[in-house]
N, C-alpha and C positions, 0 to 999 in steps of 0.2 A: 504493499499499500504506499510505503514511503516513496518508492521508486515512481509510482504513479504521479504523486504530486510534484516530485522533482522534475519529472519529464514535461510536465505542463506548466512549470514556472516560466513566466514570460516577463519581458521588460515593460510591457504597456503600463500597468499600474504605477510602478515606481517612477518611470519617466514622466507620465502624465501628472502625477501628484507633485513631484519635484518641480517641474517646469511651472505649474500653477502656483506653488508657493514662492517661487523665485520671482515671478511676474508681480504677485501681490506685494512681495517685499520691496521690489524696486518701485512700484506705484507708491507705497507708503513713504518710502525714503524720499522720492520726489516731492510728494505733498508736504512732508516734514521740512525739507529744505526750503520750499517756497513760502510756507507759513512762517517759519522762524526767521528766514532772511528779511521778510518784510517788516518784522517787529525788532529786527536788529538784536535778537537774543543769541549771541554768537556761542556762548558756553553750551547752552542746551542744544544748539545746531550741531556743534562738534561732537558732543557725546551721542546724540541720535545718530549722526552719520556713521560714526564708528560701530555703534551697536548694530545698525542695519547691515553694515558691511560684513561684520562678524557673522550675523545670521545668514547672509547670502553665501559666505565661504563654507559655513557649516552645512547648508543645504547642498552646496555643490560636492563637498566631500562625502556627504551621505549618499548622494546619487551615485557617485563613482564606486563607493564600496558595495552599494546594493547591486549595481550592474555586475561588478566583478563576482559577487557572491551567487548571483543567478546563473551567470555563465559557468561557474565552477560546478554548480549543482546540475546544469544540463550535461557537462562533460562526465560528472560522476554517474549520471543515469545512463549515458551512452556506454560508459565503462562497464556498469553492472550488466547491461544488455549483452556487450561483447563477451565478457568473462562467463556469463551464463551459457551462451552459445558455445564458447571454446571448450567449456567443461563438459557440457552435455554431449557434444558430438563424438569426441573419442570414447566416452563411457558408453554411449549407445551402440557404437561400432564394436566395442570389446564385447558387450553383452550379446549382441547378434552373432558374432563369430563364435563365442564360447557356447552359446546354445546350439549352434549348427554342429559344432564338433561333438558335443555331448549327445545329440539326438540322431546323428547320422554317422553312417560308416563311410569314411572317405578314403580314397587311395592316398598314398604318401605324398605324391606331388601336390595334391589339393591341400593337404594338411601343411605342408611346408609353406604354401602360398598364404594360407590363413595365418600361420604363425608370423610371417614376415609383416603382413598388414597389422596384425596386433602389436607387434613390436614398434611399428611406426607410430601407431596411435598412442602407445605408452610413452614414446619419446616426445611426441607432441604435448601430452599432458604433463610430463615432467618439465618440459621447457616453460610452459605457462606457470606452473607452481614456483619454479625457480624465479621467474620474473617477479611474481607476487612477493616472494620472500626477500628478494634482492632490494625492492623498493622500501621495505620496512627496515632495512639495515644498511642503507647507503652510506651513512656517516661512519659506520664501523667496518665497512668492507676493506679487507686487506690488512686491517690494523693488527691482526694476530700474526701476520707474516713480516719477516724482515725485508727491507728494501735490498734489491740486488741489481746488478748490471744486466739489463734485458736487451736482447738484440731485437729491435722493433721490426726489422724487415723479415726476420724468421718467424716472429710471432704472427705477423700478417699472413704469412703463407700458411701457418697452421690454422688460422681462422678461416681462411679461404677453403682449405681442405674440409674442415669440419662443416662449413656452411653448404658447400656443394654436396657433401655426403647427405646432409639433412634434406636437401632438395632433390636428391637423386640425380645430380648432374655431374658431368665430367669437368674438372677444374680447368684443363687446358682449352676446352671448347667454349667456356663461359667467361673466364677471367683472364685479363692480360695484365702483367705486372711490370712496373718499371721502379724498382726499389733500390735506393742507395743503402749500403750497410750503415746502420745507425744504432747507437747504444743510448739507452736512458736508464738512470739509476732510480728505480721506483719499485712498487710492489706489483709483481707480474699479473695478479688476478685483476687489478684495476684496468691495465692495458688490455687483457683479454676480453674483458666484458665490453669495453668501448669498441674494439674493432669487431668483435663477433656480432654485436648488434648492428653496427653499421654495414658490414658486409652482407649479413642476412637481409637486411632491409633493402639493399642495392639489388639483390637477386630477386627478392619477393616482389618488389615494386617496379621491376624492369618490365620490358615487353614480353610477349609471349615466347620469344626466343631471347632470353636476357643476355646482354653484353655488359660486362663490368670491367672497368679499368681502374687500377689502383696505382697511384704514384706516391713515392716517399722520397723526399730530398731535404737537404739542409736548408734552413731558413733563417737568415741572420747569423749572429755569432754563436749562439748556443740553443738554437731552437730547431725543431724539425717540422715539416708540413707534409701531412698526408692528405691526398685528394682521392676520393671515391666516386667515380662516375658511373651513372647507370643510363639506360636507354628507355626509361619508362615515360610516364606522362608529365613528370616533373611536379614541382611544388608551386602552387600559385603564390604570387608575391604577398598577398594579404596573410597567408598561412605561414610564412617563413620563420616567424618568431613563435607563433602558436604552437607549432609542431613539437617544440621542446618543452611544452608545459605538461604537467602530469595529466593523465586521462585524455589528452586531446587527440582526436582523430577526425580528419576532415570528412565531410559527407554524412550520410545517414546510415545507421546500422541496418536498416531494412533493405538498402540498395548496395550495400558494400560487397565487393567481389573477393576481397582478400581478407584473410583472418588476421587478428591481432588484438591487442588490448590498449594501445597508446601508452605503453610504458617504456618501451625500448629506447626512444630518443630522449625521454626524460632521464633515463638512467645514463645515457651517454653524456648529456648536457651537465648533469650533476657531477659525474666523475671527471670530466674534462675541466670543469671549473674548480674542482678539488685539487687537481694537478697544477692549477694556475695557467691553464691553457684556454683556447678559444675554439668554438665550433660554430659553423654557419653553413647555410646552403645557398648556392648561386646557380644561375643558368650555365649551360655548356657554352663555351666561347665559340664553338663551331656552329651553333644555331640548330643543331640536331635535337630531337626530343630527349627529355631527361633532365637531370640536374647533376650537381657536384656537391658532395659533403666535404667541406674543408675543415681540417683539424690541425691546429697549431699546438705543439707540445713543447714546454721548456726543458732545459736541462739535458739536451740531446747532443751527442758528439758523433762525428762521422768515423767510421772504422775503415782503415786500409784493408785491401783485399787479402793480404798476407798476414794480417794480425790475427792473433789467437782469438777463438771464440770464447766469450765468457761462460762461466758454468751454467748460468741460466739458459744460454742458447742451446747447449748440449741437450738440456731437458726438453726444450722446445722441439729439437730435431728428432728426439725419440718419439715425442707425442705425434709429430707428423707422420712418422712411419707407422705408428700404431694405427692412426686414422686411415691412412691409405690402404694398409693391410685389411 
């Protein structure tokens, strides 16, 4: 029932009420100024103008906060709809396949096919729950781990392999890489969450045949710049700041074609800010459909090709081999 009211919260009433009160306030202030100016009562005039001005500022602030709250409630309602759908779909699929396996005698090939589908649905469910848990502990993510030297380029390759495996795609056919060897002293899990979300989004919101390009290069004296290109529909200019807000997803849940919760980019934005970096979305310079997510990270240094790989990079390499296997 709470969702019902949130979904139907509109801006008509607070905007109409605020504007009416503002007009009334301005009218009274003008009358007050005319009346007291004619009688040369300057002290009362000054006090009255200050009071009316403060009332007007208070009404403006109240309107801004109300609009912000209503929009947050609308995003929360969309989030509840989205999460409900995301939770029910894999659970319903798992129930269906389990019932089929229990009630029918199937050959081994069909059983293996059903098991693969069930594993994919469980993976989807696990990813959703992980996102929900991550949002609740963003401030504490990675704090239990020691900072280490992380090879950012190798971590990106690992994230590419994981995302393509999740979407059942071949990395070499979907993603092109132009990565300079870069090292950043930070907590590995934070970078993993940033790039896994961005790369997964680039593939998910690409065209029917997604094409993703990832660049990593030095930027300034001690920063790196990662650019993740996709060939999807792009992000409207009006939504380019909103997409990093919690719960925000453009469009309607009833007509949406792609699954999601509106948490991934919020996680990215929060963690990049935690690293004192910046993330933004821009148009592709070649004019092609799609967009670019631009991530600047501080405290990065370039590594020579012959330089020894840090310990953290060896772990990343092993993980990549495990994913590919």
